[in-house]
Every structure is written in C-alpha cells, then in structure tokens.
C-alpha positions as CSV (number, residue, x, y, z in Angstrom):
1,M,102.5,141.1,62.1
2,S,106.2,141.2,60.9
3,L,108.6,143.7,63.0
4,P,109.1,146.8,61.2
5,D,112.7,147.4,60.3
6,F,114.1,150.3,62.6
7,T,117.2,152.4,63.0
8,D,119.2,152.1,65.7
9,D,118.2,155.4,67.4
10,E,114.5,154.0,66.7
11,K,115.4,150.6,68.7
12,Y,117.2,152.6,71.4
13,L,114.1,154.9,72.1
14,I,111.7,151.6,71.8
15,Q,113.9,149.7,74.5
16,C,114.0,153.0,76.7
17,A,109.9,153.1,76.4
18,K,109.9,149.5,77.6
19,S,112.3,150.0,80.5
20,T,111.3,150.6,84.0
21,T,114.7,151.9,85.0
22,A,114.8,154.6,82.3
23,T,111.1,156.1,84.0
24,V,112.5,155.9,87.4
25,Q,115.9,157.9,86.1
26,T,113.5,160.3,84.4
27,N,111.3,160.9,87.1
28,S,114.4,161.3,89.7
29,Y,115.7,164.2,87.3
30,M,112.5,165.9,87.3
31,W,111.9,165.7,91.3
32,G,115.6,166.7,91.7
33,Y,115.1,170.2,90.0
34,L,111.5,170.8,91.0
35,V,112.5,170.1,94.8
36,G,115.4,172.1,94.4
37,T,114.1,175.2,92.9
38,A,111.2,175.0,95.4
39,V,113.6,175.1,98.2
40,L,115.3,178.1,96.8
41,A,111.9,179.6,96.1
42,G,110.7,179.0,99.5
43,F,113.9,180.4,101.6
44,G,113.6,183.7,98.9
45,A,109.9,184.0,100.0
46,Y,110.7,183.3,103.8
47,H,113.7,185.9,103.5
48,D,111.8,188.6,101.4
49,N,114.7,187.8,98.9
50,T,113.4,188.7,95.4
51,P,116.6,187.9,93.5
52,M,116.7,184.6,95.0
53,M,112.8,183.8,93.9
54,M,113.7,185.2,90.4
55,S,116.7,182.6,90.3
56,A,114.5,179.8,91.1
57,F,112.0,180.9,88.5
58,I,115.0,181.2,85.8
59,V,116.0,177.5,86.9
60,V,112.7,176.1,86.4
61,C,112.5,177.7,83.0
62,G,115.9,176.8,81.9
63,F,115.3,173.3,82.9
64,R,111.9,173.3,80.9
65,I,113.3,174.9,77.6
66,Y,116.2,172.0,78.0
67,E,113.3,169.6,78.1
68,E,111.8,170.9,75.0
69,I,114.7,170.9,73.0
70,F,115.1,167.4,73.9
71,Q,112.0,166.3,73.1
72,A,112.2,168.1,69.9
73,K,115.1,166.1,69.2
74,W,113.3,162.8,69.4
75,L,110.0,163.1,68.5
76,P,110.6,162.8,64.6
77,L,112.0,159.5,65.6
78,W,108.9,158.7,67.8
79,R,106.7,159.8,64.6
80,S,108.5,157.4,62.6
81,I,108.4,154.4,65.0
82,I,104.3,155.0,65.1
83,A,104.3,155.3,61.3
84,K,106.3,152.2,60.7
85,Y,103.9,150.2,63.1
86,E,100.8,151.5,61.6
87,S,102.4,150.6,58.3
88,A,102.9,147.1,59.3
89,A,99.6,146.8,60.9
90,H,97.8,148.1,57.8
91,D,100.0,145.8,55.7
92,E,98.7,142.9,57.7
93,F,95.2,143.9,57.7
94,D,95.2,144.2,54.1
95,Q,96.7,141.0,53.5
96,K,93.8,139.3,55.8
97,E,91.3,141.3,53.6
98,S,92.5,140.0,50.6
99,E,92.8,136.1,51.6
100,P,89.5,134.5,50.3
101,T,86.9,133.3,53.3
102,P,86.8,129.8,53.7
103,R,83.2,128.1,53.5
C-alpha cells in the first residue's frame, strides 16, 4: 500500500499519535487539573465552604469545555487521515482483485 499524501497538519497528528511522549504530556495535563480541583473541592467540603466547592466544579467544567473545543479543531483532520488510509487500502484491494489469478 502506498502512503497517502498528507498535509502538514495531518502529518503532525500522525506523529503525535505515534509518540509516547505526547501521551505522557496529555496524561500529566489531565491529572494536573483533576488533582488540583479534587484538592480544592476536598478543602471546600472539609471547611464546609460552598464557594470553594463551586469554584472547583467551574474549573473542571472550564477545562472540559476547552478540551471539547480543542478536539473539535482536530477532529476533521483525523477524519481526513482515516479517509485517506481507507481509500489507499481500498485502491490496493481493487488492484489485487483486478489482477488475473495465476494457474
């Protein structure tokens, strides 16, 4: 199968998906805000401080909204990458189907 012709952004996403370092950085980011907000909510619950607990909830919601916006930015590129790979695989399958079978 020949490699499809990818744009620079698509190549960037493919390299990030193949990189173990990128996965570790994403997990560190996620754990950073989850642990921080859990501590904030824990202190709020311990001290019976409703505004502190609400702020922890708002922080989690804010980060989640940011992640959705970020994902919406890259999702069309992921679809394009998958479509190009499917097209290349389908073309290769069609070529093999059209070749005469040896006897």
